C-alpha positions in Angstrom: 84.5 100.6 85.9 84.2 99.8 89.5 86.8 97.7 91.4 85.7 94.7 93.5 87.3 93.6 96.7 88.4 90.0 97.5 89.0 89.1 101.2 91.4 86.2 101.6 92.2 84.6 105.0 95.8 83.9 105.7 95.1 80.8 107.8 96.5 82.0 111.1 95.2 84.2 113.9 92.3 85.3 111.8 94.6 87.4 109.6 93.2 88.4 106.2 94.4 90.3 103.2 92.2 92.3 100.8 92.8 92.6 97.1 91.4 95.4 95.0 90.4 93.7 91.7 89.5 95.7 88.6 86.1 94.7 87.2 87.7 93.3 84.0 89.9 91.0 86.2 87.2 89.5 88.4 87.0 86.3 86.3 90.8 85.9 86.6 90.6 86.3 90.4 87.8 83.8 90.6 89.9 81.3 88.6 93.0 82.0 90.7 91.1 81.3 94.0 88.6 78.6 92.7 90.3 75.8 94.7 91.8 77.9 97.4 89.5 76.7 100.2 90.0 73.1 99.2 93.8 73.4 99.1 93.9 75.5 102.3 91.6 74.0 104.9 90.3 76.5 107.3 90.9 79.4 104.9 88.5 81.2 102.7 88.3 83.7 99.8 85.1 85.8 99.4 84.0 89.0 97.7 83.2 91.9 100.1 81.9 95.4 99.7 85.3 97.2 100.3 83.5 99.8 102.4 85.8 101.2 105.1 89.0 99.5 103.8 90.7 102.8 102.8 94.2 102.1 101.4 94.4 98.7 103.0 93.7 96.5 99.9 96.6 95.3 97.7 96.1 96.0 94.0 95.4 92.8 92.1 98.5 93.4 89.9 100.7 93.5 93.0 99.4 90.2 94.6 102.8 88.5 94.2 104.3 90.9 96.7 101.7 89.6 99.2 102.6 86.0 98.4 99.8 85.1 96.0 
């Protein structure tokens, strides 16, 4: 099972956070961020390749520590 990577903008100074989402949790992540852009004008959430991120992504299970 391959992980996917969700890039979420924080809304200030072009700051983003990356989440490492297990494949079996992708639909949960989609649901959690379904209205994110509407509720946070100027912000976005999109899937990215994850290439070159190293240990930067936050594990999906630990997203509360990052404020999500």
